[in-house]
C-alpha positions as CSV (number, residue, x, y, z in Angstrom):
1,X,16.0,9.6,14.7
2,X,12.3,8.6,14.3
3,X,10.4,5.5,13.2
4,X,8.3,6.6,10.3
5,X,5.5,4.6,8.5
6,X,4.7,5.9,5.1
7,X,1.8,4.9,3.0
8,X,2.0,5.7,-0.8
9,X,-1.2,5.6,-2.8
10,X,-1.5,4.1,-6.3
11,X,-1.9,7.3,-8.2
12,X,1.4,8.5,-6.7
13,X,3.4,5.6,-8.2
14,X,1.6,4.8,-11.4
15,X,4.4,5.7,-13.8
16,X,8.1,4.9,-13.9
17,X,9.0,8.5,-13.2
18,X,6.7,8.7,-10.2
19,X,8.3,5.5,-8.8
20,X,11.7,7.0,-9.2
21,X,10.6,10.3,-7.6
22,X,9.1,8.5,-4.6
23,X,12.3,6.5,-4.2
24,X,14.3,9.7,-4.0
25,X,12.0,11.2,-1.5
26,X,12.1,8.0,0.7
27,X,15.9,8.1,0.5
28,X,15.9,11.7,1.8
29,X,13.6,10.7,4.7
30,X,15.8,7.8,5.6
31,X,19.0,9.8,5.3
32,X,18.4,11.5,8.6
33,X,19.0,8.1,10.3
34,X,15.2,7.5,10.4
35,X,13.7,4.0,10.5
36,X,11.4,3.9,7.5
37,X,8.6,1.5,6.7
38,X,6.9,2.0,3.3
39,X,3.5,0.6,2.6
40,X,2.6,0.4,-1.1
41,X,-0.7,0.4,-2.9
42,X,-1.2,-1.1,-6.4
43,X,-0.7,1.3,-9.3
44,X,-3.8,3.2,-10.2
45,X,-4.7,4.1,-13.7
46,X,-7.7,4.0,-16.0
47,X,-8.4,1.3,-14.8
48,X,-6.1,0.5,-12.0
49,X,-4.4,-2.8,-11.3
50,X,-6.8,-3.9,-8.5
51,X,-9.8,-3.0,-10.6
52,X,-8.5,-5.1,-13.5
53,X,-7.7,-8.1,-11.3
54,X,-11.2,-8.0,-9.8
55,X,-12.7,-7.6,-13.3
56,X,-10.6,-10.6,-14.4
57,X,-12.2,-12.8,-11.6
58,X,-15.6,-11.5,-12.5
59,X,-15.1,-12.4,-16.2
60,X,-14.1,-15.9,-15.2
61,X,-17.1,-16.3,-12.9
62,X,-19.4,-15.1,-15.7
63,X,-18.0,-17.4,-18.2
64,X,-16.2,-14.7,-20.2
65,X,-12.9,-16.6,-20.3
66,X,-11.7,-15.0,-23.5
67,X,-12.3,-11.6,-22.1
68,X,-10.5,-12.6,-18.9
69,X,-7.4,-13.7,-20.7
70,X,-7.3,-10.6,-22.9
71,X,-7.7,-8.4,-19.8
72,X,-4.8,-10.2,-18.1
73,X,-2.6,-9.9,-21.2
74,X,-3.2,-6.2,-21.4
75,X,-2.3,-5.8,-17.8
76,X,0.8,-7.9,-18.2
77,X,1.9,-5.8,-21.2
78,X,1.4,-2.6,-19.3
79,X,3.6,-3.8,-16.5
80,X,6.3,-4.9,-18.9
81,X,6.4,-1.4,-20.3
82,X,6.7,0.1,-16.8
83,X,9.6,-2.3,-16.0
84,X,11.5,-1.4,-19.3
85,X,11.4,2.3,-18.3
86,X,12.7,1.8,-14.8
87,X,16.4,2.9,-14.4
88,X,17.5,-0.4,-12.8
89,X,20.0,-3.1,-13.7
90,X,17.5,-5.7,-12.5
91,X,15.0,-5.1,-15.4
92,X,15.4,-8.7,-16.7
93,X,14.8,-10.2,-13.3
94,X,11.7,-8.0,-12.8
95,X,10.4,-9.1,-16.3
96,X,10.9,-12.7,-15.4
97,X,9.1,-12.2,-12.1
98,X,6.2,-10.4,-13.7
99,X,5.8,-12.9,-16.5
100,X,5.8,-15.8,-14.0
101,X,3.2,-14.0,-11.9
102,X,0.9,-13.4,-14.9
103,X,1.3,-17.0,-16.1
104,X,0.3,-18.2,-12.6
105,X,-2.8,-15.9,-12.7
106,X,-3.7,-17.1,-16.2
107,X,-4.4,-20.6,-14.8
108,X,-7.4,-19.3,-13.0
109,X,-9.1,-18.4,-16.3
110,X,-9.7,-22.2,-16.7
111,X,-11.6,-22.4,-13.3
112,X,-15.3,-22.9,-13.4
113,X,-15.7,-20.5,-10.5
114,X,-13.3,-18.4,-8.4
115,X,-14.2,-18.5,-4.7
116,X,-13.6,-15.5,-2.4
117,X,-10.3,-16.9,-0.9
118,X,-8.9,-17.3,-4.4
119,X,-10.2,-13.9,-5.5
120,X,-8.3,-12.3,-2.6
121,X,-5.1,-14.2,-3.6
122,X,-5.5,-12.8,-7.2
123,X,-6.3,-9.3,-6.1
124,X,-3.2,-8.6,-4.1
125,X,-0.8,-9.0,-7.0
126,X,-0.9,-5.3,-8.0
127,X,0.6,-4.4,-4.6
128,X,3.2,-7.2,-5.0
129,X,4.4,-5.7,-8.3
130,X,4.5,-2.1,-7.2
131,X,6.4,-3.1,-4.1
132,X,8.9,-5.0,-6.2
133,X,9.5,-2.0,-8.5
134,X,10.1,0.5,-5.7
135,X,12.5,-1.9,-4.0
136,X,14.4,-2.4,-7.2
137,X,14.7,1.4,-7.8
138,X,15.9,2.0,-4.2
139,X,18.5,-0.8,-4.6
140,X,19.7,0.4,-8.0
141,X,22.7,2.1,-6.4
142,X,23.0,0.7,-2.9
143,X,21.5,-2.2,-1.2
144,X,19.4,-0.2,1.2
145,X,15.9,-1.6,0.9
146,X,14.3,-4.9,1.9
147,X,11.0,-6.2,0.6
148,X,9.1,-7.9,3.3
149,X,6.0,-9.8,2.1
150,X,3.0,-8.4,3.9
151,X,1.3,-11.8,4.2
152,X,4.3,-13.0,6.2
153,X,3.6,-10.4,8.8
154,X,-0.1,-9.4,8.7
155,X,-2.3,-12.1,10.2
156,X,-6.1,-11.7,9.7
157,X,-9.4,-13.4,10.3
158,X,-11.1,-15.3,7.5
159,X,-13.5,-12.5,6.3
160,X,-12.3,-12.7,2.7
161,X,-12.7,-9.4,0.9
162,X,-12.9,-7.4,4.2
163,X,-10.4,-9.2,6.5
164,X,-9.6,-7.8,9.9
165,X,-6.0,-7.7,11.3
166,X,-5.4,-10.0,14.3
167,X,-3.0,-7.8,16.3
168,X,-1.7,-10.3,18.8
169,X,-0.8,-12.8,16.1
170,X,0.6,-10.1,13.9
171,X,2.7,-8.7,16.8
172,X,4.5,-12.0,17.0
173,X,5.8,-11.6,13.4
174,X,7.0,-8.1,13.7
175,X,10.6,-9.3,13.9
176,X,10.5,-9.7,10.1
177,X,10.3,-5.9,10.0
178,X,12.2,-5.0,13.2
179,X,15.4,-6.8,12.2
180,X,16.0,-5.0,8.8
181,X,15.1,-1.7,10.5
182,X,17.8,-2.3,13.1
183,X,20.2,-3.2,10.2
184,X,19.6,0.3,8.8
185,X,17.4,-0.9,5.9
186,X,14.3,0.7,4.4
187,X,11.5,-1.8,4.7
188,X,9.0,-2.0,1.8
189,X,5.8,-4.0,2.1
190,X,2.6,-4.4,0.2
191,X,-0.6,-2.8,1.6
192,X,-4.0,-4.4,1.4
193,X,-2.6,-7.9,2.0
194,X,-2.8,-10.4,4.8
195,X,-2.9,-14.1,5.5
196,X,-5.1,-16.2,7.7
197,X,-3.7,-18.5,10.4
198,X,-4.2,-21.4,8.1
199,X,-2.2,-19.8,5.3
200,X,-4.7,-18.3,2.9
201,X,-4.2,-14.9,1.4
202,X,-6.7,-12.2,2.4
203,X,-7.4,-8.5,1.5
204,X,-8.4,-5.8,4.0
205,X,-10.9,-4.3,1.7
206,X,-10.7,-1.7,-1.1
207,X,-8.1,1.0,-0.2
208,X,-7.0,-1.4,2.5
209,X,-3.4,-0.2,2.3
210,X,-4.5,2.7,4.5
211,X,-5.4,0.1,7.1
212,X,-2.0,-1.8,6.7
213,X,-0.1,1.4,7.4
214,X,-2.2,2.4,10.4
215,X,-1.9,-1.1,12.0
216,X,1.9,-1.2,11.4
217,X,2.3,2.3,12.8
218,X,0.4,1.2,15.9
219,X,2.1,-2.2,16.4
220,X,5.6,-0.9,15.7
221,X,5.3,2.1,18.0
222,X,6.0,4.6,15.2
223,X,6.7,8.3,16.0
224,X,5.4,9.6,12.6
225,X,2.9,8.4,10.1
226,X,2.8,9.8,6.6
227,X,-0.1,9.3,4.2
228,X,1.6,10.5,1.0
229,X,-0.8,12.1,-1.5
230,X,-0.4,14.2,-4.6
231,X,-2.8,16.8,-3.2
232,X,-1.2,19.1,-0.6
233,X,-3.2,17.7,2.4
234,X,-6.8,17.9,3.6
235,X,-8.9,20.8,2.1
236,X,-12.1,22.5,2.9
237,X,-13.5,21.2,-0.4
238,X,-12.2,19.1,-3.4
239,X,-9.4,21.3,-4.8
240,X,-9.9,19.7,-8.2
241,X,-13.5,21.0,-8.4
242,X,-13.3,24.1,-6.3
243,X,-10.4,26.5,-7.0
244,X,-11.2,28.4,-3.8
245,X,-10.8,25.3,-1.5
246,X,-8.2,26.0,1.2
247,X,-5.7,23.6,2.8
248,X,-6.3,22.8,6.5
249,X,-2.9,22.9,8.2
250,X,-4.0,21.2,11.5
251,X,-6.8,18.8,12.5
252,X,-7.6,16.7,15.4
253,X,-8.2,13.0,14.7
254,X,-11.9,13.5,15.6
255,X,-12.1,16.4,13.1
256,X,-10.4,14.3,10.4
257,X,-12.9,11.5,11.1
258,X,-15.8,14.0,10.6
259,X,-14.3,15.1,7.3
260,X,-14.1,11.5,6.3
261,X,-17.7,10.7,7.2
262,X,-18.9,13.6,5.0
263,X,-17.8,11.8,1.9
264,X,-14.3,13.3,1.4
265,X,-12.8,9.8,1.4
266,X,-9.5,11.0,2.7
267,X,-8.6,7.7,4.4
268,X,-10.3,4.3,4.7
269,X,-12.8,4.6,7.6
270,X,-11.3,1.6,9.4
271,X,-8.0,3.4,10.0
272,X,-9.5,5.5,12.8
273,X,-9.7,2.7,15.4
274,X,-5.9,1.9,15.2
275,X,-5.0,5.6,14.9
276,X,-7.0,6.3,18.1
277,X,-4.7,3.9,19.9
278,X,-1.5,5.3,18.3
279,X,0.9,8.0,19.3
280,X,3.0,10.5,17.4
281,X,2.3,12.8,14.5
282,X,0.5,12.0,11.3
283,X,1.1,14.0,8.1
284,X,-1.2,14.0,5.1
285,X,0.4,15.5,2.1
286,X,3.1,15.3,-0.6
287,X,6.0,13.1,0.2
288,X,8.7,15.6,-0.8
289,X,7.5,17.8,2.0
290,X,4.7,16.3,4.1
291,X,4.9,19.2,6.5
292,X,3.3,21.3,3.8
293,X,0.2,19.2,4.2
294,X,-2.1,18.6,7.1
295,X,-0.8,17.7,10.5
296,X,-2.8,15.4,12.9
297,X,-1.5,14.7,16.4
298,X,-2.2,11.2,17.7
299,X,-2.6,10.9,21.5
300,X,-3.0,7.2,22.0
301,X,-5.9,6.5,24.2
302,X,-4.9,3.0,25.5
303,X,-2.6,0.1,25.0
304,X,-3.2,-1.8,21.8
305,X,-4.2,-5.4,22.4
């Protein structure tokens, strides 16, 4: 049995079929008596959910209220289509939840200005929705998944837009994840999202779900970390542009950091500090068989504070 933290990116869950496929893969990982924590990004597309929500706030701040409302309506309609294609009995409940969420967000189109703390509150809703969908699919047959709101666990400073996780305060809230794991549940939580000590929602920065996963892996003492990606791991070059690019089977964390610095954008640059403190094995690759991807061994330099 191992404690496994899995981060699933937005392009890997941006259709109903992909959500169902990821649910099946997570079930297989959990079936070996593993404790599984899944960190979800918002669904990516053209454009993705987070982009649209940030564009919505920009429309409001620039006085384009009609454009803002139309943008939000299109995003709402896209989510209703996704929900109606999910093989779950809770479709109606998910629709009600999504409609209530978008009605709440619509209120902000009447604001004269959206300040950074409110923008962060708006921006996290893509992750909230994708987490709800995956949880519903996992629970379609058996009650095996628990959705734990990330903001109830992840405590941050007040640097809205680029918040930093406060580890000691977050550690005190880990029981919200530990208890369902001990009960044999798969824990689903939104990436990107935190909350200040005075109760305001924050984001960890664009692609901040990578950070959420790394911090939880560290604080929960995980044995394995999976960054699930459609591509088969880390390559010598972009495989979409260079057909001769080769997959790298093993890397040190230092080597991975150098790849990242050279513009490959494999992971958010802020993951390397918590990963340097972590132990276990990290796999970067497809969720159906992450061992086909790239393996990184984490040595854990010192105790996390």
